[in-house]
Biopython code that builds the backbone (N, CA, C, O; Angstrom):
import numpy as np
from Bio.PDB.StructureBuilder import StructureBuilder

atoms = [
    (1, "UNK", "N", (-13.252, 9.422, 47.983)),
    (1, "UNK", "CA", (-12.840, 10.089, 46.765)),
    (1, "UNK", "C", (-13.583, 11.413, 46.602)),
    (1, "UNK", "O", (-14.606, 11.660, 47.242)),
    (2, "UNK", "N", (-13.048, 12.237, 45.745)),
    (2, "UNK", "CA", (-13.665, 13.539, 45.527)),
    (2, "UNK", "C", (-14.686, 13.459, 44.398)),
    (2, "UNK", "O", (-14.676, 12.524, 43.598)),
    (3, "UNK", "N", (-15.546, 14.431, 44.350)),
    (3, "UNK", "CA", (-16.630, 14.484, 43.362)),
    (3, "UNK", "C", (-16.075, 14.526, 41.945)),
    (3, "UNK", "O", (-16.569, 13.822, 41.064)),
    (4, "UNK", "N", (-15.062, 15.339, 41.721)),
    (4, "UNK", "CA", (-14.514, 15.534, 40.380)),
    (4, "UNK", "C", (-13.875, 14.249, 39.865)),
    (4, "UNK", "O", (-14.126, 13.848, 38.728)),
    (5, "UNK", "N", (-13.052, 13.598, 40.685)),
    (5, "UNK", "CA", (-12.390, 12.368, 40.246)),
    (5, "UNK", "C", (-13.400, 11.237, 40.073)),
    (5, "UNK", "O", (-13.256, 10.420, 39.163)),
    (6, "UNK", "N", (-14.410, 11.175, 40.922)),
    (6, "UNK", "CA", (-15.477, 10.179, 40.742)),
    (6, "UNK", "C", (-16.150, 10.359, 39.388)),
    (6, "UNK", "O", (-16.402, 9.386, 38.678)),
    (7, "UNK", "N", (-16.436, 11.594, 39.037)),
    (7, "UNK", "CA", (-17.099, 11.887, 37.763)),
    (7, "UNK", "C", (-16.201, 11.505, 36.590)),
    (7, "UNK", "O", (-16.670, 10.947, 35.598)),
    (8, "UNK", "N", (-14.917, 11.806, 36.705)),
    (8, "UNK", "CA", (-13.977, 11.469, 35.638)),
    (8, "UNK", "C", (-13.842, 9.960, 35.482)),
    (8, "UNK", "O", (-13.776, 9.452, 34.363)),
    (9, "UNK", "N", (-13.801, 9.247, 36.597)),
    (9, "UNK", "CA", (-13.713, 7.787, 36.529)),
    (9, "UNK", "C", (-14.985, 7.186, 35.918)),
    (9, "UNK", "O", (-14.928, 6.175, 35.219)),
    (10, "UNK", "N", (-16.114, 7.810, 36.186)),
    (10, "UNK", "CA", (-17.388, 7.311, 35.656)),
    (10, "UNK", "C", (-17.543, 7.654, 34.171)),
    (10, "UNK", "O", (-18.051, 6.845, 33.395)),
    (11, "UNK", "N", (-17.110, 8.843, 33.782)),
    (11, "UNK", "CA", (-17.222, 9.308, 32.394)),
    (11, "UNK", "C", (-15.842, 9.753, 31.889)),
    (11, "UNK", "O", (-15.581, 10.954, 31.810)),
    (12, "UNK", "N", (-14.958, 8.812, 31.548)),
    (12, "UNK", "CA", (-13.596, 9.190, 31.137)),
    (12, "UNK", "C", (-13.526, 10.017, 29.859)),
    (12, "UNK", "O", (-12.549, 10.738, 29.653)),
    (13, "UNK", "N", (-14.526, 9.934, 29.006)),
    (13, "UNK", "CA", (-14.496, 10.720, 27.769)),
    (13, "UNK", "C", (-14.706, 12.213, 28.015)),
    (13, "UNK", "O", (-14.396, 13.030, 27.148)),
    (14, "UNK", "N", (-15.225, 12.573, 29.177)),
    (14, "UNK", "CA", (-15.457, 13.986, 29.501)),
    (14, "UNK", "C", (-14.266, 14.639, 30.207)),
    (14, "UNK", "O", (-14.336, 15.804, 30.599)),
    (15, "UNK", "N", (-13.188, 13.895, 30.367)),
    (15, "UNK", "CA", (-11.997, 14.418, 31.049)),
    (15, "UNK", "C", (-11.440, 15.643, 30.336)),
    (15, "UNK", "O", (-11.015, 16.602, 30.980)),
    (16, "UNK", "N", (-11.441, 15.610, 29.017)),
    (16, "UNK", "CA", (-10.913, 16.727, 28.230)),
    (16, "UNK", "C", (-11.696, 18.014, 28.507)),
    (16, "UNK", "O", (-11.107, 19.093, 28.569)),
    (17, "UNK", "N", (-13.002, 17.910, 28.672)),
    (17, "UNK", "CA", (-13.826, 19.089, 28.944)),
    (17, "UNK", "C", (-13.585, 19.634, 30.349)),
    (17, "UNK", "O", (-13.632, 20.843, 30.571)),
    (18, "UNK", "N", (-13.329, 18.737, 31.287)),
    (18, "UNK", "CA", (-13.193, 19.151, 32.682)),
    (18, "UNK", "C", (-11.778, 19.635, 32.999)),
    (18, "UNK", "O", (-11.602, 20.659, 33.658)),
    (19, "UNK", "N", (-10.766, 18.893, 32.525)),
    (19, "UNK", "CA", (-9.384, 19.186, 32.896)),
    (19, "UNK", "C", (-8.535, 19.742, 31.761)),
    (19, "UNK", "O", (-7.459, 20.288, 32.005)),
    (20, "UNK", "N", (-9.004, 19.610, 30.527)),
    (20, "UNK", "CA", (-8.242, 20.112, 29.399)),
    (20, "UNK", "C", (-7.280, 19.095, 28.807)),
    (20, "UNK", "O", (-6.581, 19.400, 27.841)),
    (21, "UNK", "N", (-7.231, 17.883, 29.373)),
    (21, "UNK", "CA", (-6.397, 16.809, 28.825)),
    (21, "UNK", "C", (-7.241, 15.541, 28.753)),
    (21, "UNK", "O", (-8.261, 15.426, 29.432)),
    (22, "UNK", "N", (-6.811, 14.596, 27.930)),
    (22, "UNK", "CA", (-7.572, 13.347, 27.787)),
    (22, "UNK", "C", (-7.351, 12.452, 29.005)),
    (22, "UNK", "O", (-6.456, 12.691, 29.816)),
    (23, "UNK", "N", (-8.171, 11.435, 29.113)),
    (23, "UNK", "CA", (-8.078, 10.499, 30.240)),
    (23, "UNK", "C", (-6.733, 9.774, 30.222)),
    (23, "UNK", "O", (-6.127, 9.578, 31.275)),
    (24, "UNK", "N", (-6.260, 9.378, 29.046)),
    (24, "UNK", "CA", (-4.978, 8.686, 28.926)),
    (24, "UNK", "C", (-3.829, 9.608, 29.341)),
    (24, "UNK", "O", (-2.886, 9.176, 30.003)),
    (25, "UNK", "N", (-3.918, 10.873, 28.948)),
    (25, "UNK", "CA", (-2.899, 11.846, 29.338)),
    (25, "UNK", "C", (-2.916, 12.063, 30.851)),
    (25, "UNK", "O", (-1.865, 12.236, 31.468)),
    (26, "UNK", "N", (-4.106, 12.055, 31.443)),
    (26, "UNK", "CA", (-4.229, 12.197, 32.897)),
    (26, "UNK", "C", (-3.553, 11.029, 33.597)),
    (26, "UNK", "O", (-2.815, 11.231, 34.562)),
    (27, "UNK", "N", (-3.791, 9.821, 33.130)),
    (27, "UNK", "CA", (-3.164, 8.630, 33.722)),
    (27, "UNK", "C", (-1.644, 8.714, 33.600)),
    (27, "UNK", "O", (-0.926, 8.425, 34.557)),
    (28, "UNK", "N", (-1.160, 9.103, 32.441)),
    (28, "UNK", "CA", (0.281, 9.222, 32.220)),
    (28, "UNK", "C", (0.886, 10.298, 33.118)),
    (28, "UNK", "O", (1.948, 10.100, 33.708)),
    (29, "UNK", "N", (0.206, 11.430, 33.215)),
    (29, "UNK", "CA", (0.673, 12.522, 34.067)),
    (29, "UNK", "C", (0.670, 12.106, 35.532)),
    (29, "UNK", "O", (1.588, 12.458, 36.273)),
    (30, "UNK", "N", (-0.333, 11.374, 35.955)),
    (30, "UNK", "CA", (-0.413, 10.898, 37.329)),
    (30, "UNK", "C", (0.763, 9.980, 37.649)),
    (30, "UNK", "O", (1.369, 10.097, 38.714)),
    (31, "UNK", "N", (1.086, 9.076, 36.741)),
    (31, "UNK", "CA", (2.211, 8.158, 36.964)),
    (31, "UNK", "C", (3.538, 8.907, 37.050)),
    (31, "UNK", "O", (4.315, 8.682, 37.978)),
    (32, "UNK", "N", (3.801, 9.790, 36.098)),
    (32, "UNK", "CA", (5.069, 10.510, 36.093)),
    (32, "UNK", "C", (5.160, 11.504, 37.262)),
    (32, "UNK", "O", (6.242, 11.718, 37.808)),
    (33, "UNK", "N", (4.040, 12.102, 37.642)),
    (33, "UNK", "CA", (4.035, 13.021, 38.793)),
    (33, "UNK", "C", (4.272, 12.259, 40.092)),
    (33, "UNK", "O", (4.950, 12.756, 40.991)),
    (34, "UNK", "N", (3.720, 11.065, 40.192)),
    (34, "UNK", "CA", (3.935, 10.235, 41.377)),
    (34, "UNK", "C", (5.401, 9.876, 41.543)),
    (34, "UNK", "O", (5.922, 9.878, 42.658)),
    (35, "UNK", "N", (6.065, 9.569, 40.444)),
    (35, "UNK", "CA", (7.498, 9.245, 40.487)),
    (35, "UNK", "C", (8.300, 10.463, 40.924)),
    (35, "UNK", "O", (9.184, 10.356, 41.774)),
    (36, "UNK", "N", (7.994, 11.614, 40.346)),
    (36, "UNK", "CA", (8.691, 12.862, 40.707)),
    (36, "UNK", "C", (8.440, 13.221, 42.170)),
    (36, "UNK", "O", (9.348, 13.678, 42.864)),
    (37, "UNK", "N", (7.206, 13.015, 42.637)),
    (37, "UNK", "CA", (6.856, 13.304, 44.032)),
    (37, "UNK", "C", (7.665, 12.423, 44.982)),
    (37, "UNK", "O", (8.161, 12.904, 46.001)),
    (38, "UNK", "N", (7.801, 11.142, 44.657)),
    (38, "UNK", "CA", (8.567, 10.229, 45.508)),
    (38, "UNK", "C", (10.038, 10.619, 45.542)),
    (38, "UNK", "O", (10.681, 10.508, 46.585)),
    (39, "UNK", "N", (10.575, 11.072, 44.418)),
    (39, "UNK", "CA", (11.959, 11.543, 44.391)),
    (39, "UNK", "C", (12.143, 12.759, 45.305)),
    (39, "UNK", "O", (13.104, 12.826, 46.071)),
    (40, "UNK", "N", (11.213, 13.720, 45.218)),
    (40, "UNK", "CA", (11.295, 14.916, 46.060)),
    (40, "UNK", "C", (11.148, 14.566, 47.535)),
    (40, "UNK", "O", (11.841, 15.130, 48.381)),
    (41, "UNK", "N", (10.247, 13.638, 47.846)),
    (41, "UNK", "CA", (10.054, 13.210, 49.237)),
    (41, "UNK", "C", (11.318, 12.537, 49.780)),
    (41, "UNK", "O", (11.685, 12.746, 50.936)),
    (42, "UNK", "N", (11.977, 11.739, 48.953)),
    (42, "UNK", "CA", (13.210, 11.063, 49.371)),
    (42, "UNK", "C", (14.302, 12.081, 49.674)),
    (42, "UNK", "O", (15.017, 11.960, 50.669)),
    (43, "UNK", "N", (14.426, 13.086, 48.808)),
    (43, "UNK", "CA", (15.424, 14.141, 49.025)),
    (43, "UNK", "C", (15.115, 14.914, 50.302)),
    (43, "UNK", "O", (16.009, 15.189, 51.103)),
    (44, "UNK", "N", (13.842, 15.263, 50.485)),
    (44, "UNK", "CA", (13.435, 16.007, 51.677)),
    (44, "UNK", "C", (13.650, 15.184, 52.947)),
    (44, "UNK", "O", (14.046, 15.721, 53.982)),
    (45, "UNK", "N", (13.388, 13.890, 52.864)),
    (45, "UNK", "CA", (13.552, 13.005, 54.024)),
    (45, "UNK", "C", (15.022, 12.883, 54.423)),
    (45, "UNK", "O", (15.334, 12.823, 55.613)),
    (46, "UNK", "N", (15.923, 12.845, 53.448)),
    (46, "UNK", "CA", (17.350, 12.741, 53.745)),
    (46, "UNK", "C", (17.902, 14.009, 54.377)),
    (46, "UNK", "O", (18.918, 13.956, 55.070)),
    (47, "UNK", "N", (17.257, 15.144, 54.155)),
    (47, "UNK", "CA", (17.719, 16.417, 54.707)),
    (47, "UNK", "C", (17.168, 16.690, 56.106)),
    (47, "UNK", "O", (17.641, 17.599, 56.788)),
    (48, "UNK", "N", (16.175, 15.914, 56.538)),
    (48, "UNK", "CA", (15.534, 16.154, 57.826)),
    (48, "UNK", "C", (16.401, 15.680, 58.993)),
    (48, "UNK", "O", (17.154, 14.711, 58.889)),
    (49, "UNK", "N", (16.268, 16.389, 60.088)),
    (49, "UNK", "CA", (16.809, 15.926, 61.354)),
    (49, "UNK", "C", (15.603, 15.457, 62.150)),
    (49, "UNK", "O", (14.786, 16.263, 62.595)),
    (50, "UNK", "N", (15.499, 14.137, 62.326)),
    (50, "UNK", "CA", (14.304, 13.555, 62.934)),
    (50, "UNK", "C", (14.388, 13.499, 64.449)),
    (50, "UNK", "O", (15.398, 13.092, 65.024)),
    (51, "UNK", "N", (13.308, 13.916, 65.074)),
    (51, "UNK", "CA", (13.125, 13.738, 66.507)),
    (51, "UNK", "C", (12.121, 12.607, 66.713)),
    (51, "UNK", "O", (12.320, 11.733, 67.556)),
    (52, "UNK", "N", (11.052, 12.634, 65.941)),
    (52, "UNK", "CA", (10.024, 11.594, 65.999)),
    (52, "UNK", "C", (10.249, 10.577, 64.888)),
    (52, "UNK", "O", (10.933, 10.852, 63.901)),
    (53, "UNK", "N", (9.667, 9.414, 65.064)),
    (53, "UNK", "CA", (9.798, 8.358, 64.058)),
    (53, "UNK", "C", (9.045, 8.739, 62.788)),
    (53, "UNK", "O", (8.075, 9.497, 62.832)),
    (54, "UNK", "N", (9.503, 8.204, 61.652)),
    (54, "UNK", "CA", (8.843, 8.471, 60.371)),
    (54, "UNK", "C", (7.439, 7.881, 60.384)),
    (54, "UNK", "O", (7.189, 6.860, 61.023)),
    (55, "UNK", "N", (6.533, 8.530, 59.677)),
    (55, "UNK", "CA", (5.162, 8.034, 59.587)),
    (55, "UNK", "C", (4.208, 8.680, 60.573)),
    (55, "UNK", "O", (3.019, 8.361, 60.580)),
    (56, "UNK", "N", (4.701, 9.575, 61.399)),
    (56, "UNK", "CA", (3.839, 10.265, 62.352)),
    (56, "UNK", "C", (3.099, 11.406, 61.676)),
    (56, "UNK", "O", (3.396, 11.761, 60.535)),
    (57, "UNK", "N", (2.155, 11.967, 62.368)),
    (57, "UNK", "CA", (1.414, 13.096, 61.822)),
    (57, "UNK", "C", (0.075, 12.682, 61.242)),
    (57, "UNK", "O", (-0.265, 11.500, 61.193)),
    (58, "UNK", "N", (-0.669, 13.671, 60.810)),
    (58, "UNK", "CA", (-1.996, 13.432, 60.260)),
    (58, "UNK", "C", (-1.876, 12.932, 58.828)),
    (58, "UNK", "O", (-1.126, 13.501, 58.035)),
    (59, "UNK", "N", (-2.606, 11.875, 58.488)),
    (59, "UNK", "CA", (-2.563, 11.392, 57.101)),
    (59, "UNK", "C", (-3.272, 12.377, 56.164)),
    (59, "UNK", "O", (-4.176, 13.106, 56.573)),
    (60, "UNK", "N", (-2.843, 12.380, 54.909)),
    (60, "UNK", "CA", (-3.459, 13.269, 53.939)),
    (60, "UNK", "C", (-4.853, 12.783, 53.575)),
    (60, "UNK", "O", (-5.106, 11.580, 53.517)),
    (61, "UNK", "N", (-5.750, 13.723, 53.331)),
    (61, "UNK", "CA", (-7.130, 13.370, 52.975)),
    (61, "UNK", "C", (-7.258, 12.946, 51.520)),
    (61, "UNK", "O", (-8.119, 12.132, 51.186)),
    (62, "UNK", "N", (-6.410, 13.491, 50.651)),
    (62, "UNK", "CA", (-6.500, 13.218, 49.225)),
    (62, "UNK", "C", (-5.347, 12.328, 48.768)),
    (62, "UNK", "O", (-4.222, 12.454, 49.253)),
    (63, "UNK", "N", (-5.637, 11.437, 47.841)),
    (63, "UNK", "CA", (-4.591, 10.615, 47.245)),
    (63, "UNK", "C", (-3.792, 11.459, 46.246)),
    (63, "UNK", "O", (-4.163, 12.595, 45.949)),
    (64, "UNK", "N", (-2.692, 10.893, 45.732)),
    (64, "UNK", "CA", (-1.885, 11.621, 44.747)),
    (64, "UNK", "C", (-2.712, 11.997, 43.530)),
    (64, "UNK", "O", (-2.654, 13.133, 43.060)),
    (65, "UNK", "N", (-3.477, 11.047, 43.022)),
    (65, "UNK", "CA", (-4.261, 11.332, 41.815)),
    (65, "UNK", "C", (-5.305, 12.413, 42.082)),
    (65, "UNK", "O", (-5.562, 13.246, 41.212)),
    (66, "UNK", "N", (-5.909, 12.413, 43.265)),
    (66, "UNK", "CA", (-6.879, 13.453, 43.600)),
    (66, "UNK", "C", (-6.207, 14.821, 43.695)),
    (66, "UNK", "O", (-6.788, 15.827, 43.288)),
    (67, "UNK", "N", (-5.003, 14.861, 44.224)),
    (67, "UNK", "CA", (-4.287, 16.121, 44.330)),
    (67, "UNK", "C", (-3.900, 16.660, 42.953)),
    (67, "UNK", "O", (-3.953, 17.866, 42.715)),
    (68, "UNK", "N", (-3.515, 15.771, 42.060)),
    (68, "UNK", "CA", (-3.169, 16.191, 40.700)),
    (68, "UNK", "C", (-4.409, 16.695, 39.970)),
    (68, "UNK", "O", (-4.350, 17.701, 39.264)),
    (69, "UNK", "N", (-5.530, 15.996, 40.140)),
    (69, "UNK", "CA", (-6.787, 16.433, 39.525)),
    (69, "UNK", "C", (-7.191, 17.791, 40.091)),
    (69, "UNK", "O", (-7.686, 18.643, 39.353)),
    (70, "UNK", "N", (-6.989, 18.003, 41.388)),
    (70, "UNK", "CA", (-7.279, 19.300, 42.004)),
    (70, "UNK", "C", (-6.481, 20.398, 41.310)),
    (70, "UNK", "O", (-7.033, 21.446, 40.976)),
    (71, "UNK", "N", (-5.208, 20.173, 41.094)),
    (71, "UNK", "CA", (-4.350, 21.170, 40.447)),
    (71, "UNK", "C", (-4.813, 21.441, 39.017)),
    (71, "UNK", "O", (-4.937, 22.596, 38.611)),
    (72, "UNK", "N", (-5.065, 20.385, 38.262)),
    (72, "UNK", "CA", (-5.495, 20.558, 36.874)),
    (72, "UNK", "C", (-6.874, 21.202, 36.787)),
    (72, "UNK", "O", (-7.126, 22.017, 35.899)),
    (73, "UNK", "N", (-7.774, 20.835, 37.714)),
    (73, "UNK", "CA", (-9.116, 21.420, 37.743)),
    (73, "UNK", "C", (-9.031, 22.919, 38.002)),
    (73, "UNK", "O", (-9.743, 23.703, 37.375)),
    (74, "UNK", "N", (-8.158, 23.316, 38.929)),
    (74, "UNK", "CA", (-7.997, 24.737, 39.212)),
    (74, "UNK", "C", (-7.473, 25.483, 37.981)),
    (74, "UNK", "O", (-7.974, 26.554, 37.638)),
    (75, "UNK", "N", (-6.464, 24.912, 37.321)),
    (75, "UNK", "CA", (-5.885, 25.573, 36.157)),
    (75, "UNK", "C", (-6.893, 25.709, 35.024)),
    (75, "UNK", "O", (-6.855, 26.692, 34.284)),
    (76, "UNK", "N", (-7.785, 24.752, 34.877)),
    (76, "UNK", "CA", (-8.765, 24.776, 33.779)),
    (76, "UNK", "C", (-9.969, 25.648, 34.116)),
    (76, "UNK", "O", (-10.403, 26.446, 33.285)),
    (77, "UNK", "N", (-10.517, 25.508, 35.328)),
    (77, "UNK", "CA", (-11.786, 26.148, 35.689)),
    (77, "UNK", "C", (-11.628, 27.450, 36.483)),
    (77, "UNK", "O", (-12.524, 28.292, 36.458)),
    (78, "UNK", "N", (-10.522, 27.625, 37.174)),
    (78, "UNK", "CA", (-10.224, 28.807, 37.992)),
    (78, "UNK", "C", (-11.292, 29.144, 39.052)),
    (78, "UNK", "O", (-11.725, 30.292, 39.149)),
    (79, "UNK", "N", (-11.712, 28.146, 39.842)),
    (79, "UNK", "CA", (-12.625, 28.486, 40.936)),
    (79, "UNK", "C", (-11.822, 29.099, 42.093)),
    (79, "UNK", "O", (-10.593, 29.041, 42.095)),
    (80, "UNK", "N", (-12.505, 29.672, 43.056)),
    (80, "UNK", "CA", (-11.787, 30.146, 44.237)),
    (80, "UNK", "C", (-11.331, 28.913, 45.035)),
    (80, "UNK", "O", (-11.865, 27.819, 44.852)),
    (81, "UNK", "N", (-10.359, 29.097, 45.904)),
    (81, "UNK", "CA", (-9.875, 27.970, 46.692)),
    (81, "UNK", "C", (-10.935, 27.496, 47.679)),
    (81, "UNK", "O", (-10.923, 26.337, 48.092)),
    (82, "UNK", "N", (-11.832, 28.364, 48.052)),
    (82, "UNK", "CA", (-12.966, 27.972, 48.910)),
    (82, "UNK", "C", (-13.833, 26.939, 48.187)),
    (82, "UNK", "O", (-14.169, 25.900, 48.756)),
    (83, "UNK", "N", (-14.191, 27.225, 46.942)),
    (83, "UNK", "CA", (-15.004, 26.304, 46.137)),
    (83, "UNK", "C", (-14.222, 25.035, 45.832)),
    (83, "UNK", "O", (-14.773, 23.936, 45.886)),
    (84, "UNK", "N", (-12.945, 25.180, 45.513)),
    (84, "UNK", "CA", (-12.098, 24.026, 45.227)),
    (84, "UNK", "C", (-12.025, 23.100, 46.440)),
    (84, "UNK", "O", (-12.109, 21.879, 46.301)),
    (85, "UNK", "N", (-11.873, 23.675, 47.610)),
    (85, "UNK", "CA", (-11.854, 22.882, 48.840)),
    (85, "UNK", "C", (-13.174, 22.170, 49.079)),
    (85, "UNK", "O", (-13.188, 21.021, 49.522)),
    (86, "UNK", "N", (-14.285, 22.840, 48.788)),
    (86, "UNK", "CA", (-15.596, 22.207, 48.959)),
    (86, "UNK", "C", (-15.763, 21.028, 48.008)),
    (86, "UNK", "O", (-16.290, 19.989, 48.407)),
    (87, "UNK", "N", (-15.326, 21.168, 46.765)),
    (87, "UNK", "CA", (-15.457, 20.098, 45.780)),
    (87, "UNK", "C", (-14.616, 18.879, 46.137)),
    (87, "UNK", "O", (-15.010, 17.745, 45.863)),
    (88, "UNK", "N", (-13.460, 19.112, 46.748)),
    (88, "UNK", "CA", (-12.540, 18.019, 47.049)),
    (88, "UNK", "C", (-12.586, 17.586, 48.519)),
    (88, "UNK", "O", (-11.861, 16.675, 48.917)),
    (89, "UNK", "N", (-13.427, 18.227, 49.320)),
    (89, "UNK", "CA", (-13.603, 17.813, 50.711)),
    (89, "UNK", "C", (-12.452, 18.178, 51.625)),
    (89, "UNK", "O", (-12.147, 17.447, 52.567)),
    (90, "UNK", "N", (-11.802, 19.318, 51.349)),
    (90, "UNK", "CA", (-10.696, 19.784, 52.183)),
    (90, "UNK", "C", (-10.879, 21.278, 52.446)),
    (90, "UNK", "O", (-11.786, 21.908, 51.903)),
    (91, "UNK", "N", (-10.009, 21.833, 53.282)),
    (91, "UNK", "CA", (-10.103, 23.269, 53.566)),
    (91, "UNK", "C", (-9.514, 24.075, 52.417)),
    (91, "UNK", "O", (-8.801, 23.539, 51.568)),
    (92, "UNK", "N", (-9.820, 25.370, 52.402)),
    (92, "UNK", "CA", (-9.290, 26.229, 51.340)),
    (92, "UNK", "C", (-7.770, 26.354, 51.444)),
    (92, "UNK", "O", (-7.089, 26.469, 50.425)),
    (93, "UNK", "N", (-7.238, 26.331, 52.657)),
    (93, "UNK", "CA", (-5.793, 26.402, 52.843)),
    (93, "UNK", "C", (-5.113, 25.155, 52.309)),
    (93, "UNK", "O", (-4.078, 25.238, 51.647)),
    (94, "UNK", "N", (-5.694, 24.002, 52.598)),
    (94, "UNK", "CA", (-5.137, 22.752, 52.097)),
    (94, "UNK", "C", (-5.234, 22.680, 50.572)),
    (94, "UNK", "O", (-4.329, 22.163, 49.917)),
    (95, "UNK", "N", (-6.325, 23.194, 50.005)),
    (95, "UNK", "CA", (-6.469, 23.242, 48.547)),
    (95, "UNK", "C", (-5.383, 24.132, 47.946)),
    (95, "UNK", "O", (-4.779, 23.776, 46.933)),
    (96, "UNK", "N", (-5.136, 25.266, 48.553)),
    (96, "UNK", "CA", (-4.099, 26.185, 48.099)),
    (96, "UNK", "C", (-2.719, 25.525, 48.178)),
    (96, "UNK", "O", (-1.939, 25.602, 47.229)),
    (97, "UNK", "N", (-2.419, 24.880, 49.304)),
    (97, "UNK", "CA", (-1.121, 24.228, 49.470)),
    (97, "UNK", "C", (-0.930, 23.098, 48.460)),
    (97, "UNK", "O", (0.139, 22.966, 47.864)),
    (98, "UNK", "N", (-1.966, 22.286, 48.269)),
    (98, "UNK", "CA", (-1.885, 21.190, 47.303)),
    (98, "UNK", "C", (-1.664, 21.729, 45.890)),
    (98, "UNK", "O", (-0.832, 21.208, 45.147)),
    (99, "UNK", "N", (-2.399, 22.762, 45.526)),
    (99, "UNK", "CA", (-2.255, 23.337, 44.188)),
    (99, "UNK", "C", (-0.832, 23.806, 43.942)),
    (99, "UNK", "O", (-0.232, 23.467, 42.922)),
    (100, "UNK", "N", (-0.291, 24.581, 44.867)),
    (100, "UNK", "CA", (1.036, 25.143, 44.656)),
    (100, "UNK", "C", (2.135, 24.078, 44.676)),
    (100, "UNK", "O", (3.133, 24.217, 43.969)),
    (101, "UNK", "N", (1.969, 23.017, 45.472)),
    (101, "UNK", "CA", (2.944, 21.928, 45.486)),
    (101, "UNK", "C", (2.949, 21.182, 44.155)),
    (101, "UNK", "O", (4.005, 20.982, 43.554)),
    (102, "UNK", "N", (1.764, 20.771, 43.694)),
    (102, "UNK", "CA", (1.684, 19.971, 42.469)),
    (102, "UNK", "C", (1.916, 20.808, 41.215)),
    (102, "UNK", "O", (2.322, 20.262, 40.189)),
    (103, "UNK", "N", (1.674, 22.106, 41.266)),
    (103, "UNK", "CA", (1.942, 22.971, 40.121)),
    (103, "UNK", "C", (3.426, 22.956, 39.778)),
    (103, "UNK", "O", (3.796, 22.927, 38.604)),
    (104, "UNK", "N", (4.269, 22.976, 40.796)),
    (104, "UNK", "CA", (5.709, 22.939, 40.565)),
    (104, "UNK", "C", (6.127, 21.615, 39.917)),
    (104, "UNK", "O", (6.940, 21.600, 38.992)),
    (105, "UNK", "N", (5.579, 20.529, 40.398)),
    (105, "UNK", "CA", (5.924, 19.215, 39.847)),
    (105, "UNK", "C", (5.436, 19.093, 38.412)),
    (105, "UNK", "O", (6.176, 18.629, 37.544)),
    (106, "UNK", "N", (4.205, 19.502, 38.154)),
    (106, "UNK", "CA", (3.648, 19.412, 36.800)),
    (106, "UNK", "C", (4.416, 20.337, 35.862)),
    (106, "UNK", "O", (4.619, 20.006, 34.694)),
    (107, "UNK", "N", (4.834, 21.468, 36.355)),
    (107, "UNK", "CA", (5.622, 22.412, 35.537)),
    (107, "UNK", "C", (6.953, 21.783, 35.116)),
    (107, "UNK", "O", (7.411, 21.988, 33.991)),
    (108, "UNK", "N", (7.577, 21.011, 36.028)),
    (108, "UNK", "CA", (8.831, 20.327, 35.683)),
    (108, "UNK", "C", (8.610, 19.232, 34.639)),
    (108, "UNK", "O", (9.432, 19.039, 33.743)),
    (109, "UNK", "N", (7.495, 18.524, 34.766)),
    (109, "UNK", "CA", (7.199, 17.416, 33.839)),
    (109, "UNK", "C", (6.745, 17.951, 32.485)),
    (109, "UNK", "O", (7.170, 17.452, 31.443)),
    (110, "UNK", "N", (5.888, 18.961, 32.500)),
    (110, "UNK", "CA", (5.353, 19.545, 31.269)),
    (110, "UNK", "C", (5.797, 20.998, 31.162)),
    (110, "UNK", "O", (5.070, 21.890, 31.600)),
    (111, "UNK", "N", (6.966, 21.262, 30.594)),
    (111, "UNK", "CA", (7.427, 22.657, 30.510)),
    (111, "UNK", "C", (6.500, 23.485, 29.603)),
    (111, "UNK", "O", (5.763, 22.948, 28.777)),
    (112, "UNK", "N", (6.565, 24.783, 29.785)),
    (112, "UNK", "CA", (5.720, 25.694, 29.012)),
    (112, "UNK", "C", (6.053, 25.583, 27.529)),
    (112, "UNK", "O", (7.204, 25.360, 27.153)),
    (113, "UNK", "N", (5.031, 25.741, 26.696)),
    (113, "UNK", "CA", (5.250, 25.612, 25.244)),
    (113, "UNK", "C", (5.790, 26.900, 24.656)),
    (113, "UNK", "O", (6.033, 26.974, 23.452)),
]
sb = StructureBuilder()
sb.init_structure("model")
sb.init_model(0)
sb.init_chain("A")
sb.init_seg("    ")
for serial, (resi, resn, name, xyz) in enumerate(atoms, 1):
    if name == "N":
        sb.init_residue(resn, " ", resi, " ")
    sb.init_atom(name, np.array(xyz, "f"), 0.0, 1.0, " ", f" {name:<3s}", serial, name[0])
structure = sb.get_structure()
């Protein structure tokens, strides 16, 4: 697990200070984002022309909840992607890719006010 999510799990009352939303809202957002992610993956999988069997490739280092926390942490704290990658144990490129992927999903779930 990543440092940020470990801290949030240990001190759930501090979630609002770190991410800008409460712990309950984070759990709800994680569930709804996971559902939306699975829908997008299903659509993408149906459009693929497969040469190799499904399930190949390198597994992701971060879980769905860690990726969502990464996106929310970036939006709240605005660190560089280098620092974000260090905090979550991934490269800056992977941090950038994760942020931009989950930002679109979160934007669909939580439209701008």
